[in-house]
N, CA, C and O atoms as a MOPAC input file, in Angstrom:
PM7 MOZYME 1SCF
protein

 N     -0.98200 1   -20.18100 1    -8.60700 1
 C     -1.44400 1   -18.97300 1    -7.88800 1
 C     -0.95900 1   -18.89700 1    -6.68900 1
 O     -1.33800 1   -19.75500 1    -5.89100 1
 N     -0.17100 1   -18.04700 1    -6.31400 1
 C      0.22800 1   -17.76700 1    -4.64800 1
 C     -0.14400 1   -16.33500 1    -3.91500 1
 O      0.01200 1   -15.19700 1    -4.35700 1
 N     -0.62200 1   -16.71300 1    -2.80400 1
 C     -1.10300 1   -15.41300 1    -2.11300 1
 C     -0.15200 1   -14.94800 1    -0.94400 1
 O      0.28700 1   -15.73500 1    -0.10500 1
 N      0.11400 1   -13.65700 1    -0.96300 1
 C      1.20400 1   -13.56100 1     0.33400 1
 C      0.41300 1   -11.77700 1     0.87900 1
 O     -0.33000 1   -11.02500 1     0.25000 1
 N      1.00500 1   -11.66000 1     2.26400 1
 C      0.23500 1   -10.19500 1     2.63300 1
 C      1.39400 1    -9.36700 1     3.03500 1
 O      2.06100 1    -9.92700 1     3.90500 1
 N      1.78800 1    -8.34700 1     2.71700 1
 C      2.76800 1    -7.27200 1     2.96700 1
 C      2.25900 1    -6.37100 1     3.30600 1
 O      1.76600 1    -5.62500 1     2.46000 1
 N      2.15200 1    -6.01500 1     4.92100 1
 C      1.32000 1    -5.01400 1     5.20000 1
 C     -0.01200 1    -4.97700 1     5.03400 1
 O     -0.64800 1    -5.75700 1     5.74400 1
 N     -0.57500 1    -4.33400 1     4.34400 1
 C     -2.19400 1    -4.50500 1     4.34000 1
 C     -2.92200 1    -4.76700 1     2.81100 1
 O     -4.08200 1    -4.71100 1     2.40100 1
 N     -1.52900 1    -5.10200 1     2.16600 1
 C     -1.58100 1    -5.61500 1     0.87400 1
 C     -1.74500 1    -6.90600 1     0.51100 1
 O     -1.14200 1    -7.79100 1     1.11900 1
 N     -2.55500 1    -7.17600 1    -0.49200 1
 C     -2.57300 1    -8.91500 1    -0.88900 1
 C     -1.74400 1    -8.90300 1    -2.12000 1
 O     -2.05600 1    -8.19000 1    -3.07400 1
 N     -0.65000 1    -9.70200 1    -2.13000 1
 C      0.15100 1    -9.81200 1    -2.86000 1
 C     -0.06400 1   -11.33900 1    -4.21400 1
 O      0.27700 1   -12.46000 1    -3.83700 1
 N     -0.51700 1   -11.19400 1    -5.38600 1
 C     -0.85300 1   -12.25500 1    -5.67200 1
 C      0.51100 1   -13.05500 1    -6.95000 1
 O      1.00400 1   -12.42700 1    -7.88700 1
 N      0.69600 1   -13.89300 1    -6.74700 1
 C      2.11600 1   -14.19700 1    -7.63200 1
 C      1.29100 1   -14.85600 1    -8.63600 1
 O      0.22900 1   -15.32300 1    -8.22500 1
 N      1.58200 1   -14.99200 1    -9.92400 1
 C      1.00100 1   -15.83600 1   -10.89200 1
 C      1.82300 1   -16.71900 1   -11.02900 1
 O      3.01500 1   -16.40900 1   -11.04700 1
 N      1.43500 1   -18.02200 1   -11.15800 1
 C      2.64300 1   -19.29100 1   -11.13600 1
 C      2.98300 1   -19.54000 1   -12.58500 1
 O      4.12700 1   -19.66000 1   -13.02400 1
 N      1.61600 1   -19.62000 1   -13.43100 1
 C      2.16300 1   -20.27300 1   -14.87400 1
 C      3.14600 1   -19.29900 1   -15.60700 1
 O      3.37300 1   -18.17900 1   -15.15000 1
 N      3.73000 1   -19.76900 1   -16.77900 1
 C      4.47800 1   -18.68700 1   -17.15000 1
 C      3.42900 1   -18.35800 1   -18.70800 1
 O      3.59200 1   -17.39300 1   -19.45400 1
 N      2.74600 1   -19.07300 1   -18.81800 1
 C      1.95200 1   -18.68300 1   -20.01000 1
 C      0.34600 1   -18.49600 1   -19.61800 1
 O     -0.44700 1   -19.37100 1   -19.27200 1
 N      0.11800 1   -17.01900 1   -19.79000 1
 C     -1.27700 1   -16.53000 1   -19.47500 1
 C     -2.36600 1   -16.43100 1   -20.52400 1
 O     -2.66500 1   -15.40300 1   -21.13200 1
 N     -3.05300 1   -17.90200 1   -20.69200 1
 C     -3.67000 1   -18.12900 1   -21.65300 1
 C     -5.47900 1   -17.90100 1   -21.09200 1
 O     -5.76500 1   -17.65900 1   -19.91900 1
 N     -6.14500 1   -17.99200 1   -21.80900 1
 C     -7.68500 1   -17.99900 1   -21.56700 1
 C     -8.28800 1   -18.98400 1   -20.38200 1
 O     -9.24600 1   -18.73600 1   -19.65000 1
 N     -7.48700 1   -20.13200 1   -20.39500 1
 C     -7.66500 1   -21.03600 1   -19.17200 1
 C     -7.20300 1   -20.44100 1   -17.96400 1
 O     -7.89500 1   -20.21900 1   -16.97000 1
 N     -6.20400 1   -20.24000 1   -18.08500 1
 C     -5.47600 1   -19.76500 1   -16.76700 1
 C     -6.02800 1   -18.60600 1   -16.15500 1
 O     -6.30000 1   -18.61700 1   -14.95400 1
 N     -6.27000 1   -17.33800 1   -17.06100 1
 C     -6.98500 1   -16.11700 1   -16.61500 1
 C     -8.29400 1   -16.54300 1   -16.13600 1
 O     -8.80900 1   -15.90900 1   -15.21400 1
 N     -8.80500 1   -17.39700 1   -16.57800 1
 C    -10.45500 1   -17.74600 1   -16.24300 1
 C    -10.31000 1   -17.97700 1   -14.86900 1
 O    -10.74200 1   -17.23400 1   -13.98900 1
 N     -9.57600 1   -19.22200 1   -14.66900 1
 C     -9.35600 1   -19.64100 1   -13.21600 1
 C     -9.05400 1   -18.67700 1   -12.34600 1
 O     -9.71800 1   -18.38000 1   -11.35300 1
 N     -7.64000 1   -17.97800 1   -12.85900 1
 C     -7.22800 1   -16.80500 1   -12.00000 1
 C     -8.35500 1   -15.62300 1   -11.43200 1
 O     -8.35700 1   -15.11100 1   -10.31300 1
 N     -9.42200 1   -15.32700 1   -12.70000 1
 C    -10.39000 1   -14.17900 1   -12.44800 1
 C    -11.26800 1   -14.86300 1   -11.21500 1
 O    -11.58300 1   -14.21400 1   -10.21700 1
 N    -11.64500 1   -16.34300 1   -11.42600 1
 C    -12.39400 1   -16.41100 1   -10.49900 1
 C    -11.80900 1   -16.64500 1    -9.08100 1
 O    -12.56400 1   -16.64500 1    -8.10900 1
 N    -10.61100 1   -16.82400 1    -8.96100 1
 C     -9.88600 1   -16.70700 1    -7.59900 1
 C     -9.56100 1   -15.34300 1    -7.17400 1
 O     -9.48900 1   -15.03700 1    -5.98300 1
 N     -9.37900 1   -14.58000 1    -8.06500 1
 C     -9.39500 1   -12.98000 1    -7.89000 1
 C    -10.65100 1   -12.30700 1    -7.36200 1
 O    -10.70200 1   -11.55100 1    -6.39100 1
 N    -11.49300 1   -12.62700 1    -8.01600 1
 C    -12.49900 1   -12.15900 1    -7.56200 1
 C    -12.73900 1   -12.54400 1    -6.17000 1
 O    -12.92400 1   -11.51700 1    -5.51600 1
 N    -12.80600 1   -13.50400 1    -5.50700 1
 C    -12.89000 1   -13.95500 1    -4.19400 1
 C    -11.91600 1   -13.40200 1    -3.40000 1
 O    -11.94600 1   -13.19600 1    -2.18700 1
 N    -11.20300 1   -13.22000 1    -4.05900 1
 C     -9.86700 1   -12.30500 1    -2.83600 1
 C    -10.31700 1   -10.96200 1    -2.87100 1
 O    -10.26000 1   -10.50100 1    -1.73100 1
 N    -10.71500 1   -10.18500 1    -3.64700 1
 C    -11.08300 1    -8.82400 1    -3.67300 1
 C    -12.15300 1    -8.91300 1    -2.90300 1
 O    -12.19000 1    -7.89400 1    -2.21400 1
 N    -13.22900 1    -9.75700 1    -2.61700 1
 C    -14.24400 1    -9.68200 1    -2.14300 1
 C    -14.24500 1    -9.88900 1    -0.42800 1
 O    -15.01500 1    -9.48900 1     0.44500 1
 N    -13.03100 1   -10.68800 1    -0.39800 1
 C    -12.49600 1   -10.89900 1     1.04300 1
 C    -11.64400 1   -10.25800 1     1.49700 1
 O    -11.44700 1   -10.24200 1     2.71200 1
 N    -10.96900 1    -9.61400 1     0.69900 1
 C     -9.89800 1    -8.58300 1     1.37800 1
 C    -10.40400 1    -7.26800 1     2.29100 1
 O    -11.20100 1    -6.39500 1     1.94700 1
 N     -9.84300 1    -7.37500 1     3.29100 1
 C     -9.98300 1    -6.10400 1     4.00800 1
 C     -9.52600 1    -4.81500 1     3.50300 1
 O    -10.08400 1    -3.72700 1     3.64300 1
 N     -8.32000 1    -5.11200 1     2.83300 1
 C     -7.58300 1    -3.75100 1     2.74600 1
 C     -8.01500 1    -3.12200 1     1.43200 1
 O     -7.89900 1    -1.92900 1     1.14800 1
 N     -8.52800 1    -4.08100 1     0.66600 1
 C     -8.79900 1    -3.86500 1    -0.98100 1
 C     -7.85800 1    -3.62500 1    -1.73300 1
 O     -8.05700 1    -3.39500 1    -2.92600 1
 N     -6.34900 1    -3.62800 1    -1.06500 1
 C     -5.42500 1    -3.03400 1    -2.06500 1
 C     -5.15000 1    -4.44400 1    -2.59900 1
 O     -5.19500 1    -5.36200 1    -1.78000 1
 N     -4.80900 1    -4.78100 1    -4.17000 1
 C     -4.13100 1    -6.05700 1    -4.66700 1
 C     -3.27300 1    -5.60800 1    -5.62000 1
 O     -3.46900 1    -4.63000 1    -6.34100 1
 N     -1.99000 1    -6.56600 1    -5.62900 1
 C     -0.78400 1    -6.56800 1    -6.22400 1
 C     -0.89800 1    -7.60000 1    -7.17400 1
 O     -1.21500 1    -8.67300 1    -6.66100 1
 N     -0.73800 1    -7.62100 1    -8.43000 1
 C     -0.91000 1    -8.86400 1    -9.27700 1
 C      0.77000 1    -9.07300 1    -9.91500 1
 O      1.20300 1    -8.27500 1   -10.74600 1
 N      1.45400 1   -10.01800 1    -9.50300 1
 C      3.10900 1    -9.96400 1    -9.60700 1
 C      3.12900 1   -11.09700 1   -11.05400 1
 O      2.68400 1   -12.24400 1   -11.08600 1
 N      3.84000 1   -10.27800 1   -12.23500 1
 C      3.60100 1   -10.83000 1   -13.44900 1
 C      5.35100 1   -11.45300 1   -13.53600 1
 O      5.83800 1   -11.56200 1   -14.66100 1
 N      5.88600 1   -11.69200 1   -12.76200 1
 C      7.68800 1   -11.98900 1   -12.65000 1
 C      7.73400 1   -13.10900 1   -13.54200 1
 O      8.62400 1   -13.06600 1   -14.39000 1
 N      6.83200 1   -14.28300 1   -13.53800 1
 C      6.90900 1   -15.52300 1   -14.14700 1
 C      6.01300 1   -15.89900 1   -15.37900 1
 O      5.77000 1   -16.98300 1   -15.91000 1
 N      5.57600 1   -14.51600 1   -15.66400 1
 C      4.84100 1   -14.73800 1   -16.91800 1
 C      5.48900 1   -14.45700 1   -18.26600 1
 O      5.84000 1   -13.29600 1   -18.47200 1
 N      5.67100 1   -15.27000 1   -19.10400 1
 C      6.32700 1   -15.07400 1   -20.34700 1
 C      5.61500 1   -14.96700 1   -21.79600 1
 O      6.17700 1   -14.88300 1   -22.88700 1
 N      4.22200 1   -14.99100 1   -21.51700 1
 C      3.41100 1   -14.75200 1   -22.68900 1
 C      2.11100 1   -14.61500 1   -22.30900 1
 O      1.58600 1   -15.37600 1   -21.49600 1
 N      1.47400 1   -13.58200 1   -22.90200 1
 C      0.15900 1   -13.46200 1   -22.53300 1
 C     -0.88300 1   -13.58300 1   -23.82900 1
 O     -0.65100 1   -12.94300 1   -24.85400 1
 N     -1.74500 1   -14.22300 1   -23.74000 1
 C     -2.78300 1   -14.46500 1   -24.88400 1
 C     -3.85200 1   -13.41400 1   -24.79400 1
 O     -4.44100 1   -12.97100 1   -23.80800 1
 N     -3.96800 1   -13.08300 1   -26.26400 1
 C     -4.90100 1   -11.73600 1   -26.20600 1
 C     -6.62700 1   -11.83900 1   -25.53000 1
 O     -7.16900 1   -10.83300 1   -25.07300 1
 N     -7.12200 1   -12.79900 1   -25.55500 1
 C     -8.28100 1   -13.42700 1   -24.61800 1
 C     -8.06000 1   -12.84800 1   -23.59700 1
 O     -8.89700 1   -12.00000 1   -23.28800 1
 N     -6.78100 1   -13.06800 1   -22.59100 1
 C     -6.34100 1   -12.71600 1   -21.27900 1
 C     -6.46200 1   -11.50600 1   -21.45500 1
 O     -7.63500 1   -11.26400 1   -21.16800 1
 N     -5.89500 1   -10.45700 1   -21.79600 1
 C     -6.06700 1    -9.13900 1   -21.73800 1
 C     -7.50400 1    -8.90700 1   -21.50400 1
 O     -7.66500 1    -8.74100 1   -20.29500 1
 N     -8.38300 1    -8.84200 1   -22.01300 1
 C     -9.71000 1    -9.02400 1   -22.01900 1
 C    -10.05000 1    -9.29100 1   -20.98200 1
 O    -10.58200 1    -8.32700 1   -20.43100 1
 N    -10.00100 1   -10.48200 1   -20.17700 1
 C    -10.38500 1   -10.73600 1   -18.83500 1
 C     -9.52400 1   -10.03600 1   -17.84900 1
 O    -10.02600 1    -9.89000 1   -16.73500 1
 N     -8.42800 1    -9.61500 1   -18.02300 1
 C     -8.00500 1    -8.93000 1   -17.01700 1
 C     -8.74000 1    -7.19400 1   -17.18500 1
 O     -9.04700 1    -6.66000 1   -16.11900 1
 N     -8.94600 1    -6.53500 1   -18.25800 1
 C     -9.52300 1    -5.58500 1   -18.06200 1
 C    -11.23100 1    -5.73600 1   -17.26700 1
 O    -11.71400 1    -4.71900 1   -16.76900 1
 N    -11.92600 1    -6.91000 1   -17.22900 1
 C    -12.92300 1    -7.28600 1   -16.80200 1
 C    -12.45100 1    -7.31100 1   -15.26800 1
 O    -13.30500 1    -6.89600 1   -14.48500 1
 N    -11.26200 1    -7.71900 1   -14.72000 1
 C    -10.90900 1    -7.95800 1   -13.59000 1
 C    -10.68400 1    -6.50400 1   -12.89200 1
 O    -10.86400 1    -6.28300 1   -11.69500 1
 N    -10.23500 1    -5.50300 1   -13.91300 1
 C     -9.79000 1    -4.35200 1   -13.15200 1
 C    -11.23400 1    -3.36600 1   -12.84700 1
 O    -11.34500 1    -2.46600 1   -12.01400 1
 N    -12.23300 1    -3.85700 1   -13.78700 1
 C    -13.54200 1    -2.90600 1   -13.90500 1
 C    -14.13200 1    -3.84100 1   -12.22800 1
 O    -14.41700 1    -3.15500 1   -11.24700 1
 N    -14.21000 1    -5.15500 1   -12.18100 1
 C    -14.63000 1    -5.40500 1   -10.98500 1
 C    -13.86500 1    -4.83300 1    -9.86400 1
 O    -14.64000 1    -4.47300 1    -8.97900 1
 N    -12.68500 1    -4.62700 1    -9.58800 1
 C    -11.89800 1    -4.15500 1    -8.55000 1
 C    -12.58700 1    -2.30500 1    -8.39000 1
 O    -12.89800 1    -1.74200 1    -7.34100 1
 N    -12.64900 1    -1.76300 1    -9.75100 1
 C    -13.35200 1    -0.56400 1    -9.67300 1
 C    -14.79000 1    -0.71600 1    -8.90500 1
 O    -15.00400 1     0.10100 1    -8.01000 1
 N    -15.75900 1    -1.66600 1    -9.17600 1
 C    -16.74800 1    -1.80100 1    -8.38600 1
 C    -16.82700 1    -2.07100 1    -7.18700 1
 O    -17.75500 1    -1.80000 1    -6.42600 1
 N    -15.91400 1    -2.58700 1    -6.97700 1
 C    -15.65500 1    -3.12500 1    -5.25100 1
 C    -14.74300 1    -2.01100 1    -4.26000 1
 O    -14.71000 1    -2.01800 1    -3.03000 1
 N    -14.19000 1    -1.28300 1    -4.97400 1
 C    -13.41100 1     0.33400 1    -4.61100 1
 C    -12.31000 1    -0.34400 1    -3.90100 1
 O    -12.02200 1    -0.21400 1    -2.71100 1
 N    -11.56500 1    -1.29800 1    -5.04000 1
 C    -10.51800 1    -1.94900 1    -4.85100 1
 C     -9.54000 1    -1.31000 1    -5.47400 1
 O     -9.86100 1    -0.62200 1    -6.44300 1
 N     -8.11400 1    -1.37900 1    -5.07200 1
 C     -6.84400 1    -0.79700 1    -5.72400 1
 C     -6.20800 1    -1.78200 1    -6.49400 1
 O     -5.69100 1    -2.62100 1    -5.75600 1
 N     -6.03200 1    -2.02700 1    -7.76300 1
 C     -5.29100 1    -2.84600 1    -8.61500 1
 C     -3.86600 1    -2.47200 1    -8.97700 1
 O     -3.74900 1    -1.27600 1    -9.24500 1
 N     -2.71700 1    -3.21000 1    -9.05600 1
 C     -1.50900 1    -2.68000 1    -9.22700 1
 C     -0.91200 1    -3.80500 1    -9.94100 1
 O     -1.16100 1    -4.86700 1    -9.37200 1
 N     -0.26700 1    -3.91700 1   -10.90700 1
 C      0.64700 1    -5.02500 1   -11.57500 1
 C      2.03900 1    -4.40200 1   -11.51600 1
 O      2.35100 1    -3.21300 1   -11.57800 1
 N      2.95400 1    -5.70700 1   -11.35500 1
 C      4.31100 1    -5.22000 1   -11.18900 1
 C      5.29600 1    -6.49900 1   -11.92000 1
 O      4.87400 1    -7.63100 1   -12.16100 1
 N      6.26800 1    -6.15400 1   -12.11000 1
 C      7.43600 1    -7.44600 1   -12.52000 1
 C      7.06200 1    -7.74400 1   -14.07600 1
 O      7.21700 1    -8.92200 1   -14.39600 1
 N      6.68200 1    -7.03200 1   -14.90400 1
 C      6.59300 1    -7.53500 1   -16.24300 1
 C      7.99000 1    -7.41800 1   -17.09100 1
 O      8.88500 1    -6.57300 1   -17.08200 1
 N      7.81400 1    -8.49500 1   -17.74700 1
 C      8.97700 1    -8.69600 1   -18.32700 1
 C      8.65300 1    -7.46600 1   -19.83600 1
 O      7.52400 1    -7.19300 1   -20.24400 1
 N      9.75500 1    -6.99600 1   -20.32900 1
 C      9.83100 1    -6.21500 1   -21.47500 1
 C      9.11800 1    -6.31800 1   -22.12800 1
 O      8.45000 1    -5.31300 1   -22.37300 1
 N      8.73300 1    -7.85100 1   -22.97500 1
 C      7.75000 1    -8.61000 1   -24.06300 1
 C      6.77500 1    -8.38700 1   -23.48100 1
 O      5.99800 1    -7.90700 1   -24.30600 1
 N      6.13800 1    -8.45900 1   -22.17300 1
 C      4.68400 1    -8.35400 1   -21.79800 1
 C      4.37200 1    -7.26000 1   -21.83400 1
 O      3.28200 1    -6.93800 1   -22.30600 1
 N      5.39500 1    -6.21200 1   -21.25600 1
 C      5.06600 1    -4.81400 1   -21.05800 1
 C      4.49400 1    -4.35500 1   -22.50600 1
 O      3.37200 1    -3.86700 1   -22.64100 1
 N      5.26700 1    -4.53900 1   -23.41100 1
 C      5.13000 1    -4.40100 1   -24.96900 1
 C      3.63900 1    -4.73200 1   -25.48700 1
 O      3.07400 1    -4.13000 1   -26.40000 1
 N      3.08700 1    -5.83500 1   -24.71100 1
 C      1.96000 1    -6.44400 1   -25.35500 1
 C      1.10200 1    -5.49300 1   -24.54300 1
 O     -0.04000 1    -5.49000 1   -25.00500 1
 N      1.18800 1    -4.97300 1   -23.87100 1
 C      0.19500 1    -4.04400 1   -22.91200 1
 C      0.17200 1    -2.79300 1   -23.59700 1
 O     -0.91800 1    -2.27200 1   -23.83600 1
 N      1.34000 1    -2.19200 1   -23.97800 1
 C      1.65300 1    -1.07400 1   -24.50800 1
 C      1.17000 1    -0.89500 1   -25.92000 1
 O      0.54100 1     0.13500 1   -26.16200 1
 N      1.38000 1    -1.75800 1   -26.87700 1
 C      0.54300 1    -1.96900 1   -28.26900 1
 C     -0.85100 1    -2.02500 1   -28.47400 1
 O     -1.53000 1    -1.64300 1   -29.42700 1
 N     -1.27800 1    -2.78300 1   -26.99500 1
 C     -2.82100 1    -2.68700 1   -27.24100 1
 C     -3.50200 1    -1.32900 1   -26.50400 1
 O     -4.67600 1    -0.95800 1   -26.53200 1
 N     -2.40700 1    -0.76100 1   -25.87500 1
 C     -3.19200 1     0.42900 1   -25.21800 1
 C     -3.68100 1     0.14100 1   -23.59200 1
 O     -4.31000 1     0.97800 1   -22.94400 1
 N     -3.32700 1    -1.01700 1   -23.13400 1
 C     -3.89800 1    -1.44900 1   -22.14300 1
 C     -2.85900 1    -0.60900 1   -20.86200 1
 O     -3.38600 1    -0.44600 1   -19.76200 1
 N     -1.66500 1    -0.19800 1   -21.03900 1
 C     -1.05400 1     0.39400 1   -20.53000 1
 C     -1.66300 1     1.94200 1   -19.46400 1
 O     -1.25600 1     2.47100 1   -18.43000 1
 N     -2.87600 1     2.21600 1   -20.47500 1
 C     -3.45200 1     3.31300 1   -20.25300 1
 C     -4.97400 1     3.23100 1   -19.02800 1
 O     -5.66700 1     4.14000 1   -18.57200 1
 N     -5.03000 1     1.63200 1   -18.81300 1
 C     -5.87300 1     1.30800 1   -17.84000 1
 C     -5.39900 1     0.73800 1   -16.77300 1
 O     -6.04800 1     0.95900 1   -15.75100 1
 N     -4.25400 1    -0.08800 1   -16.64800 1
 C     -3.49300 1    -0.48800 1   -15.67500 1
 C     -2.38900 1     0.38600 1   -14.78300 1
 O     -1.67400 1     1.14200 1   -15.44100 1
 N     -2.19700 1     0.35000 1   -13.39500 1
 C     -1.50300 1     0.82200 1   -12.80800 1
 C     -0.00500 1    -0.22500 1   -12.81000 1
 O      0.17400 1    -1.25400 1   -12.15900 1
 N      0.95400 1     0.46600 1   -13.79400 1
 C      2.38000 1    -1.08500 1   -13.93400 1
 C      3.09600 1    -0.10600 1   -13.51900 1
 O      3.33600 1     1.02500 1   -13.94200 1
 N      3.51000 1    -0.92900 1   -12.30700 1
 C      5.21800 1    -0.65900 1   -11.89700 1
 C      6.36400 1    -1.95400 1   -12.41300 1
 O      6.16200 1    -3.11600 1   -12.76600 1
 N      7.67200 1    -1.10500 1   -12.25800 1
 C      8.65300 1    -1.92300 1   -12.44300 1
 C      9.30300 1    -3.29500 1   -11.21500 1
 O     10.01300 1    -4.29700 1   -11.29300 1
 N      8.81200 1    -2.81900 1   -10.53400 1
 C      9.06300 1    -3.71500 1    -9.27500 1
 C      8.29600 1    -3.97000 1    -7.92600 1
 O      7.56200 1    -3.02500 1    -7.63400 1
 N      8.28500 1    -4.82200 1    -7.19400 1
 C      7.31900 1    -5.11000 1    -6.33600 1
 C      7.38000 1    -3.89600 1    -5.41900 1
 O      6.31300 1    -3.32800 1    -5.18200 1
 N      8.30500 1    -3.51300 1    -4.97100 1
 C      8.95500 1    -2.37100 1    -4.33600 1
 C      8.07300 1    -1.13700 1    -4.52500 1
 O      7.49400 1    -0.50100 1    -3.64500 1
 N      8.08500 1    -0.86200 1    -6.21700 1
 C      7.73100 1     0.60300 1    -6.25000 1
 C      6.16400 1     0.51200 1    -6.28700 1
 O      5.47700 1     1.53100 1    -6.35500 1
 N      5.61700 1    -0.77800 1    -6.23800 1
 C      4.29800 1    -0.78800 1    -6.59000 1
 C      3.53400 1    -0.78500 1    -4.75700 1
 O      2.37700 1    -0.42600 1    -4.53800 1
 N      4.56500 1    -1.29200 1    -3.60400 1
 C      4.29600 1    -1.36100 1    -2.57400 1
 C      4.41800 1     0.07800 1    -2.14200 1
 O      3.67900 1     0.38000 1    -1.20600 1
 N      5.19900 1     1.04300 1    -2.62500 1
 C      5.61200 1     2.25900 1    -2.23900 1
 C      4.11500 1     3.30700 1    -2.69700 1
 O      3.61200 1     4.28300 1    -2.13900 1
 N      3.76200 1     2.56700 1    -3.92800 1
 C      2.93600 1     3.43900 1    -4.69900 1
 C      1.17500 1     3.41900 1    -3.88700 1
 O      0.38100 1     4.36000 1    -3.87400 1
 N      1.00800 1     2.21800 1    -3.36300 1
 C     -0.10800 1     1.78400 1    -2.56600 1
 C      0.03700 1     2.97500 1    -1.21400 1
 O     -1.07600 1     3.36100 1    -0.85800 1
 N      0.86900 1     3.42500 1    -0.64800 1
 C      1.00900 1     4.62900 1     0.33500 1
 C      0.17700 1     5.50700 1     0.40200 1
 O      0.32500 1     6.43900 1     1.19100 1

């Protein structure tokens, strides 16, 4: 996982191609820390390298979103491959997350 700053937004780039339970558990721990330490409370999760999402990871992502809401943080997801977006759509997780086609669209949406 790589973390960058753009304006007042923390951009988290996931490095692993497969988002399974082990990867998302570790990411969740790190992400919670980022949320708690972030001054802006604006977080962007970049899915550009993700080629597979295991179903348990979806539940953990939902928990992550709930944690953001409790911390008054705003979370957006971006750069999903069509196959990954389809997994989110079929499971109706798209109704929970703000998902943008590109990083630029997400950054603009935070404004």
